[in-house]
C-alpha positions in Angstrom: -43.2 161.1 -85.2 -42.0 158.0 -87.0 -43.3 154.6 -86.2 -40.0 153.1 -84.8 -39.5 153.9 -81.1 -36.1 155.4 -80.3 -35.1 155.5 -84.0 -34.2 159.0 -85.0 -33.1 160.2 -88.4 -29.5 160.5 -87.1 -29.4 156.9 -85.9 -30.9 155.8 -89.2 -28.1 157.4 -91.1 -25.4 155.5 -89.1 -27.1 152.2 -88.4 -27.6 149.4 -90.8 -31.1 149.4 -92.4 -32.2 146.3 -90.5 -31.6 148.1 -87.2 -34.5 150.4 -88.0 -37.1 147.8 -88.9 -40.0 147.1 -86.6 -40.4 143.5 -85.5 -42.6 141.7 -87.9 -42.0 143.9 -90.9 -42.5 141.6 -93.8 -40.1 141.2 -96.6 -41.5 141.4 -100.1 -42.2 138.0 -101.6 -41.1 137.0 -105.1 -44.8 137.0 -106.3 -45.4 140.5 -105.0 -42.3 141.7 -106.8 -43.3 140.1 -110.0 -46.8 141.6 -109.8 -45.5 145.0 -109.0 -43.1 144.9 -111.9 -46.0 144.0 -114.2 -48.0 147.0 -112.8 -45.0 149.2 -113.3 -44.8 148.2 -116.9 -48.4 148.9 -117.5 -48.0 152.3 -116.0 -45.1 153.0 -118.3 -47.2 152.0 -121.3 -49.9 154.4 -120.2 -47.4 157.2 -119.8 -45.8 156.6 -123.2 -49.3 156.3 -124.8 -50.4 159.6 -123.3 -47.2 161.4 -124.4 -47.8 160.1 -127.9 -51.4 161.2 -127.9 -50.5 164.7 -127.0 -47.8 164.9 -129.6 -50.2 163.6 -132.3 -52.7 166.3 -131.3 -50.0 168.9 -131.5 -49.0 167.6 -134.9 -52.6 167.6 -136.2 -52.4 163.9 -137.0 -55.4 163.4 -134.7 -58.5 165.2 -136.2 -62.0 164.6 -137.3 -62.2 162.5 -140.4 -65.0 161.5 -142.7 -65.5 158.0 -144.1 -68.5 156.6 -145.9 -70.7 159.6 -145.2 -69.9 159.5 -141.5 -67.6 161.7 -139.4 -65.3 160.1 -136.9 -64.0 162.7 -134.4 -60.4 162.7 -133.0 -59.0 159.8 -135.0 -55.9 159.0 -137.0 -55.0 157.0 -140.1 -52.9 154.0 -139.2 -50.7 154.2 -142.3 -50.1 158.0 -141.7 -49.1 157.3 -138.1 -46.6 154.6 -139.1 -45.1 157.1 -141.5 -44.9 159.6 -138.7 -43.2 157.2 -136.3 -40.5 156.6 -138.8 -40.1 160.3 -139.8 -39.8 161.2 -136.1 -37.3 158.4 -135.3 -39.7 156.7 -132.9 -39.5 153.5 -135.0 -36.7 152.3 -137.3 -39.1 150.6 -139.7 -42.7 149.9 -140.4 -42.6 146.5 -138.7 -41.5 148.0 -135.4 -44.1 150.8 -135.7 -46.8 148.2 -136.1 -45.5 146.3 -133.0 -45.5 149.5 -131.0 -49.1 150.4 -131.9 -50.2 146.8 -131.2 -48.8 147.2 -127.8 -51.0 150.2 -127.2 -54.0 148.3 -128.5 -53.2 145.4 -126.2 -53.3 147.8 -123.2 -56.6 149.4 -124.2 -55.0 152.7 -125.1 -56.0 152.8 -128.8 -58.7 150.9 -130.8 -60.3 150.8 -134.2 -63.0 153.4 -134.4 -65.7 150.7 -135.0 -63.9 148.0 -133.1 -63.9 145.9 -136.3 -60.2 145.1 -136.1 -58.5 143.7 -133.0 -55.0 144.1 -134.6 -53.3 147.2 -135.6 -53.0 147.2 -139.4 -50.6 149.4 -141.4 -53.4 150.5 -143.8 -55.8 153.3 -144.4 -57.9 152.4 -141.4 -59.1 154.8 -138.7 -58.0 154.3 -135.1 -58.6 156.4 -132.0 -57.1 156.9 -128.5 -59.6 155.7 -125.9 -58.8 158.8 -123.9 -60.3 160.9 -126.8 -63.6 159.1 -126.9 -64.2 158.3 -123.3 -63.7 154.5 -123.5 -60.5 154.4 -121.6 -61.1 151.8 -118.8 -60.8 153.5 -115.3 -60.1 150.4 -113.3 -59.0 150.4 -109.7 -55.4 149.9 -110.8 -55.6 152.9 -113.2 -57.1 155.0 -110.4 -54.2 154.1 -108.1 -51.8 155.1 -110.8 -53.6 158.4 -111.4 -53.5 159.1 -107.7 -49.7 158.4 -107.6 -49.2 160.7 -110.6 -51.2 163.5 -108.9 -49.2 163.2 -105.7 -45.9 163.1 -107.5 -46.7 166.3 -109.4 -47.8 168.0 -106.2 -44.6 167.0 -104.4 -42.2 168.1 -107.1 -44.0 171.4 -107.5 -43.7 172.7 -103.9 -40.8 174.4 -102.2 -39.0 172.4 -99.6 -40.3 169.1 -101.0 -39.8 165.9 -99.0 -38.5 164.4 -102.3 -34.7 164.6 -102.1 -31.6 162.9 -103.4 -30.3 160.7 -100.6 -27.3 158.4 -100.2 -27.4 155.0 -98.6 -24.5 152.5 -98.6 -22.6 154.8 -101.1 -25.5 154.7 -103.6 -27.4 157.8 -104.4 -31.2 157.5 -104.9 -33.4 160.0 -106.6 -36.9 161.1 -105.5 -36.5 159.6 -102.0 -38.5 160.2 -98.8 -38.9 158.6 -95.4 -42.1 156.6 -94.8 -43.0 158.8 -91.8 -42.3 162.0 -93.8 -44.7 160.9 -96.5 -47.4 160.1 -94.0 -46.9 163.4 -92.2 -47.2 165.2 -95.6 -50.3 163.3 -96.7 -52.1 164.1 -93.4 -51.0 167.8 -93.4 -52.1 168.3 -97.0 -55.5 166.7 -96.4 -54.8 163.9 -98.9 -55.9 161.4 -96.2 -57.9 161.7 -93.0 -55.5 159.9 -90.7 -52.2 158.0 -90.5 -53.8 154.6 -91.0 -55.3 155.7 -94.3 -52.0 157.2 -95.3 -50.2 153.8 -94.7 -52.9 152.1 -96.8 -52.3 154.6 -99.6 -48.5 154.1 -99.4 -48.9 150.4 -99.5 -51.2 150.7 -102.6 -48.6 152.9 -104.3 -45.8 150.4 -103.6 -47.9 147.4 -104.7 -48.6 149.2 -108.0 -45.0 149.9 -108.8 -45.2 153.6 -108.2 -42.9 153.8 -105.1 -40.5 151.3 -103.6 -38.3 150.6 -100.6 -34.8 151.7 -102.0 -33.4 148.2 -101.5 -36.7 146.6 -102.6 -36.9 144.5 -99.5 -39.8 145.8 -97.5 -43.4 147.0 -97.7 -44.5 150.6 -96.8 -44.5 151.5 -93.1 -44.8 154.5 -90.9 -41.2 154.6 -90.0 -37.7 155.9 -90.7 -37.2 153.7 -93.7 -36.1 155.2 -97.0 -38.4 154.9 -100.0 -38.4 156.5 -103.5 -40.8 157.1 -106.4 -39.9 154.4 -108.8 -41.8 156.1 -111.6 -40.5 159.4 -112.8 -43.7 160.9 -114.3 -41.7 163.7 -115.9 -39.4 161.6 -117.9 -39.8 161.6 -121.7 -40.5 158.0 -122.8 -39.2 156.5 -126.0 -41.9 154.3 -127.6 -39.4 151.5 -128.2 -39.2 151.1 -124.4 -42.6 149.4 -124.8 -41.0 146.4 -126.5 -38.8 145.7 -123.4 -41.6 144.2 -121.4 -39.3 141.4 -120.0 -36.6 143.8 -118.9 -37.9 146.1 -116.1 -34.4 147.7 -115.8 -34.6 149.1 -119.3 -37.8 151.0 -118.4 -36.3 153.1 -115.6 -32.6 153.5 -116.4 -33.0 157.0 -117.6 -31.8 159.2 -114.7 -33.5 162.3 -113.4 -33.5 165.6 -115.3 -36.2 168.0 -116.3 -34.9 167.9 -119.9 -36.0 165.7 -122.8 -34.4 164.8 -126.1 -35.6 162.7 -129.1 -33.6 159.5 -129.3 -32.1 158.2 -132.6 -31.5 154.6 -133.4 -32.8 153.3 -130.1 -30.8 150.1 -130.0 -29.5 148.7 -126.7 -26.3 150.5 -125.8 -26.8 153.2 -128.4 -27.8 156.4 -126.8 -27.5 159.1 -129.4 -29.4 162.3 -129.3 -30.0 165.1 -131.7 -28.1 168.3 -130.8 -28.4 171.7 -132.3 -25.0 173.4 -132.6 -24.4 177.2 -132.6 -24.0 177.1 -136.4 -27.6 175.6 -136.7 -26.2 172.3 -138.0 -27.5 169.0 -136.5 -24.9 166.8 -134.8 -25.0 163.5 -133.0 -24.1 163.6 -129.3 -23.2 160.1 -127.9 -24.5 159.5 -124.5 -23.7 157.1 -121.7 -26.7 156.1 -119.6 -26.5 156.0 -115.8 -28.5 153.4 -114.1 -31.0 154.0 -111.3 -32.5 151.5 -109.0 -35.1 149.4 -110.9 -36.3 146.5 -108.8 -39.8 146.8 -107.3 -42.5 144.8 -105.7 -46.2 144.6 -105.5 -49.7 143.2 -105.8 -53.1 144.9 -106.0 -54.8 147.0 -103.4 -58.4 148.2 -103.2 -57.4 151.7 -102.1 -57.8 154.3 -104.7 -59.1 157.8 -105.1 -60.3 160.0 -107.9 -57.5 162.0 -109.5 -57.1 164.6 -112.2 -56.9 163.9 -115.9 -53.7 162.1 -116.9 -51.1 164.7 -118.0 -47.5 163.8 -118.2 -44.7 166.4 -118.5 -42.0 163.9 -119.2 -38.3 163.9 -118.9 -35.1 162.2 -120.0 -31.4 162.8 -119.6 -28.1 161.8 -121.2 -24.6 161.9 -120.0 -22.5 162.6 -123.1 -18.9 163.8 -123.4 -18.8 167.5 -123.0 -19.4 169.5 -126.2 -17.1 172.3 -125.0 -13.8 172.7 -126.8 -12.1 173.7 -123.6 -13.1 174.4 -120.0 -14.3 177.9 -119.2 -14.2 179.4 -115.7 -16.6 181.9 -114.1 -13.8 184.4 -113.9 -13.3 184.2 -117.6 -17.0 184.6 -118.3 -17.4 187.6 -116.0 -14.1 189.4 -116.7 -14.5 192.9 -118.3 -14.2 192.8 -122.1 -14.8 189.0 -122.2 -16.2 187.8 -125.6 -19.5 186.7 -124.1 -23.0 188.2 -124.4 -25.9 187.5 -122.0 -29.3 186.5 -123.4 -32.6 185.9 -121.6 -34.7 182.9 -122.8 -38.3 182.2 -121.9 -39.1 178.6 -122.5 -42.6 177.3 -122.1 -42.5 173.5 -121.6 -44.8 171.5 -123.8 -46.3 168.0 -123.4 -42.9 166.4 -123.8 -40.7 168.7 -121.6 -38.4 171.6 -122.3 -36.0 170.0 -124.8 -32.5 170.4 -123.6 -29.7 168.9 -121.4 -27.4 170.8 -119.1 -24.0 169.5 -117.9 -20.9 170.5 -116.1 -20.7 172.8 -113.1 -19.4 176.2 -112.0 -20.4 177.1 -114.7 -22.8 174.7 -116.3 -23.3 174.6 -120.0 -26.0 173.5 -122.5 -24.9 170.1 -123.7 -27.7 169.3 -126.1 -30.9 170.8 -127.5 -33.8 169.1 -129.1 -34.3 170.7 -132.5 -38.1 170.4 -132.3 -38.4 171.4 -128.6 -39.4 174.6 -126.9 -35.8 175.4 -125.9 -34.6 175.5 -129.5 -37.6 177.7 -130.4 -36.7 180.1 -127.7 -33.1 180.4 -129.1 -31.2 178.1 -126.9 -27.9 176.7 -128.4 -25.3 174.2 -127.4 -22.3 175.6 -125.5 -24.2 178.4 -123.9 -23.5 178.8 -120.2 -26.3 179.0 -117.6 -26.2 182.3 -115.8 -29.5 182.3 -113.9 -32.7 180.2 -113.6 -36.0 181.9 -112.8 -34.1 184.9 -111.4 -31.6 182.8 -109.3 -27.9 183.2 -110.0 -26.5 179.7 -110.7 -23.0 180.1 -112.1 -21.6 178.6 -108.9 -23.9 175.5 -109.0 -23.5 172.1 -110.5 -25.8 170.6 -113.1 -27.6 168.3 -110.5 -28.6 171.3 -108.5 -29.7 173.3 -111.5 -31.7 170.3 -112.7 -33.5 170.2 -109.3 -34.3 173.9 -109.5 -35.9 173.5 -112.9 -37.7 170.3 -111.9 -39.4 171.9 -108.9 -40.1 175.2 -110.7 -42.9 176.4 -113.0 -43.5 175.1 -116.5 -42.5 178.5 -117.9 -38.8 178.7 -117.5 -36.9 182.0 -117.6 -33.1 181.5 -118.1 -30.3 183.8 -118.6 -27.5 182.3 -120.7 -24.1 183.5 -121.8 -22.7 182.6 -125.2 -19.5 183.3 -127.1 -19.5 186.2 -129.5 -18.9 184.8 -133.0 
């Protein structure tokens, strides 16, 4: 049951939003919105920092190092990391790389191994992620964030999730749910003991910039009001986003997709991604970003609960012009003697996603592939057509539906693709 007497889902769809509010539902004040935006930014910094830490471990830049007869475990050399940021297109120059790492220091994500330097210096000095030495501060705010991340991962991993794409006033919102739906789910899953505790948790998540009312007007209530997860924990972050502290819109403009790419030249308005063509050459695919709702509200809340270790399977998406030379129909793909072969790819997502973008519909095609990602390693190529996803035939589906299937599926992705015979 929802908290609004006589307000059914059907009536909510057809009535103005205000018609479904209980008397006395408070609007979010400017101060709450500002504080929640700040909390949201700090959460984005934590996610970006964790993604970087996992990548550096994978790349063996983080390791035990010896200096002055003493061994420092799990650390990196600042100068080497700056080189790595430039080589991997995460920073256009050394100055930007230093600013990015200083941002992580300011948010207590990395520190000098002996805490002798409060600034990040581009030198042969040893630094370490606080997550690797147990000094990461688990404040109440961080625990609320970790709880939100845990709930998000649980919600997107189940069948028939309450998180859906919904439309309101001709605007589509991603990762949405009704307040009463969330409370029902929290109680049923044993995440809380009762509805009152569920409301307290929902309000804490909203005040910490994790969820929001889709129009950013009201707090969290047990009612037929539409909310959404403002943070997409599975989106691949670009480190340069950390420099946009005063622009909350920039932090969440990347739309929803289970795919990630490495960004080149991350200047405002320039959304170019690496793409591997069928001839193995590297090509730039220009992208147009689609905005998502970005306003939010909040404050602090004492409600928190212990959550699992921070792990972020991130995500990003681009919306470039099709790489196909001409449209291809399902009939053409499946006709006898057609010059297409079917291949099965098994893609195990890593710490930064699967590494590809799908576009189009009926049939969908592979629009771009990250050269260093799992998809490329599995043999995925641009211009392949998506035949099935985890055993489900998908030639008749559009890319949003296929994206949803992958997003809510397992980390190990089995895809059948069709590619032209050269």
